[in-house]
C-alpha positions, 0 to 999 in steps of 0.5 A, a space after each residue: 460046248 464052245 458054241 453053247 457058251 458063245 450063244 449064251 454070251 451073245 444072248 446075254 449081250 443082246 438082253 443087256 442092250 435091250 434093257 439099256 435101250 429101254 431104261 434111261 437115267 433122264 426122261 420127260 414124263 407127261 401125265 395127260 388126260 386122254 385126247 378125247 377128253 377135250 371132246 368130253 367123251 372119256 376121262 382116262 389118263 395117259 402117260 407119255 415119256 420121252 428122252 429129251 433135254 430138260 428145256 424141251 420137256 413140254 407137252 408139244 414135244 412129248 405127246 405124239 400124236 399131238 391132238 388137233 386141239 392141242 391148245 386146249 389139251 396141253 394145259 391139262 397135261 402135267 410134264 415133269 423132267 425126271 432124273 434117276 440113277 438106274 445103276 443104283 437101282 440095278 445094284 440094289 436089286 442085285 444085292 437083294 437077289 444075292 441076300 435072298 439066294 444066300 438065305 435060301 441056300 442056308 435054309 437048304 443047309 439047315 433042312 439037310 442038317 436037321 435029319 442028321 441032328 435028329 438021328 444023333 439025338 434019338 439014341 439018347 434018352 432024357 436023364 435028369 441032370 442034378 449036379 456034376 459033382 456027387 458026394 462019395 462015401 468019405 464025404 469028399 466030392 467026386 470029380 467026373 473022370 478026366 477021360 470023359 470026352 467032349 461027347 459026355 459034355 455034349 450029352 450033359 448040355 443037351 440034357 440040360 437044354 431038354 430039361 429046360 425045354 420040358 419045364 417050359 412046355 409044362 409052364 405053357 400048358 399050365 398057362 393055357 389050362 389056366 387061361 382057357 379053362 379056368 380063365 385065371 392068370 398066373 402070378 
């Protein structure tokens, strides 16, 4: 186990050193036509980059190998010194990966929770909810029993939501029928 952990850490250090070697914060970038364009045979663009000081950011210092007719070639190159923050780029990418991972884990949680919620909902049948208080024989309003627990309140709320959902579905189907079949709009 210790050898596997050691191999993992060595591999991680190697990868980070390779990545650090490939990307620097300062560079000179020259966008030049292909060296054969001076002869008029090609029109491709080539990009040369090198890590140099800003005052050395010229075609003669960046382009390797320098063509024979570099006096004609270099004026066609556009060299720019670029400074960027790779640390900021890395932090932003790590944050994006973390956010996407959290959302993925949340999606998995909801996928696992959905069957449990469906199982909890299935035994309940829809009953239209009228009002919590119903009149008694003597005209006074009867209150629901004090022992009605949270489960009964949950059923009542779910029934209200289901009723609203059914009414909404009916309205949508009526609107579809009017729009697509009768070509009229609802008021």
